[in-house]
N, C-alpha and C positions, 0 to 999 in steps of 0.2 A: 334830268338831263340828255340832252342830243350828243351822242360820241361821233359828232361829226360835222366839219366844221363844210361850207361849202360856199365856188369860188368862183366868179366868174371869167370867162375867156374877153380877147378880143369878138368872139364872134358867137351872137344870138343864140343862148340855150345849149351852148357847147360848156360844159360844167368841171370844174377840177375838184373832190371831195377830196377831204384832211381829214380823215381816221385820226380819234387818242385812242392809240392803244392805254389798259393797264396793265402799267410793270414794275416787275418787284424783283426780289433776289432770286423766284425759283422764275424768270424770266416772261412772261409775257400772254393776255390776251387781247386778238385787236378782232374786233367786230368788222367784220367784212359787207353784209349785208343787215339790215335791218328796213321791213317793211315801213315800218309805222315813220320811221325817219327820211324817209326820201321819198314816201308816196305824193308829196305833190309835184315833187321833183320829173315823174315816171307818170304824168295827163291822167290817170287814171284805170294805170293799168297795171298790172299784175307782173311778177318775173314768172319765167314760160320753161324755162331752161337756165341751164347754170353749165358749160365746157371747160372744160380743163388743157390746155394747151404745152407742150414743150415742145422748144427750138432747140435744137442744140450748137446748132453752127452759129459764131458768133459771125453779121456781116449780114446776112438772111432775112429776106426781107419777104412779110407775108404784105398780101393785103393789091390791091384797096377794095374792099366788099362791101357788100349791102344787099338786101333785099329788097323787089320792091314791096307797094303799096298791093291789098291790102296787110301785106306780111312786111313792112317794114316796121322796125323793132329800134327801141331802146337799148344800148347795150352800158352797163357799168362794169369796165374793167381793171385789173387788177394786177399786181403784182406778185408773186410771191417767190422767186424765188431769178437774181440776174438783172439783169438790168436792158430796158427797149426804150426808145425813142417813137411813142406812139402819135400815130397822125390821123388827123380827122378829116375831110375837106367836106363843104359844103355845096347839096347838091340842090337845096330846091328852090326849088321854081320860085319866081320872080326875088329871089333872098338878096338885100344888099354886097350880100359878102359870097357871091355863086359864086363855083370855083376858089375860094379862098380856101386854104389850110392854118392850122392850128395845130401845133406838137409839146407835149411835154414830154417830159423824163420821168417813166416811170420804173422802180429797182425797191428791190426787199427790202432795200436800209431805211424805203421813206413812206412811211404810214399813205400813201395816196389810189386816189381811183381817180378813172375818166369816164364822165357821163358823155355818153353822143347820143343826141337825141333822133329821131327816124330823120331820115333824109340827109344821113350823111355817110360817103363810106370810110373805108376802118380800114390799115392797116398798120403793120409796124415793122424795124427790123430791131433786132437780135443787137444788143451791146457786148456780148459777155458767154460764154457760151453757152448753154445750157439754160432756157431763161422757161420760168413758167409762169401763164396766165392765166389767169380767172376770171370766167365772164359769165356775166350775170345777160340774161334778154327774157325782151317782156312780149317775143314770140315766138313761137316753134320754127325749127327750120323749114323751107320750101323749095325746093330743086327748083322748082319751075319759075320760083320769088326771084329766084338770087343772080346778081349779076356785077359787076365791079370794074373797076377803070385800070387803066395802066401802072402803075406807079412808075413810071418812067417818062409819063407822057408829058411832055413842053408844057401845054395850058394849065398844068397843074403848078408846076417851079416848085419843086420839093425837090432842095438838096440833101440826100440821107446824107448823118455825119459821118459813117464810114466807106470804106469800100464793098459793095457789095455782094455778095460772096456765094451770091443761087436766091434761087425764086420756084417756083411750081411751074412746072409748064401753062398750067393752069391760066396761072397767074404775067405770063411772057406771053401767051398769044393771046393776054386782052387787046381790043383794038385800042385806037388813039381815038380820046376826042375829034368829035368833028363839028363846024359849027350848027346844026343842026339839032344839035344836042342843047335843052332850054333848058332841062333840070328835071326833077319828080315833081310830084303835086302830093307831099304828105296828108295837106286838110282834109 
């Protein structure tokens, strides 16, 4: 029996995974990842890295981050504490949803994970103080492949749900997109 139910979003490949915890009077057991259950979603790749983040400040925005091929990665993101508004932007060259985004609210109270395929930029906004996320990645971090979009780029049309209380210096300095950006080739 699978402990995961997959829900499609309006953007092809971008998925919401509903987890089914086992609960009793002691508490719960929540399986965050199972290779066998999600292997068909990982395009033959294995999880290579797991990261845990803490964001102290409500309203803070992290992102929009991605890695260029051949270091592009699939990410599975879950919220362990607090609540975030999690956003993925389609950067796939030739995609019918190029530069469109989809967002979900991830929270410690709702057992869901967001699967973001290769070719997407990812970011989030903390909706509560002290948010903790866990990320499962199919590629190791590779500094030379790191890239990002400016979360306030008007071409992305992202309406952040609460006033932005801060961003990292690196994220603030990300340039706005130009007409010459045609996407990234992940094929």
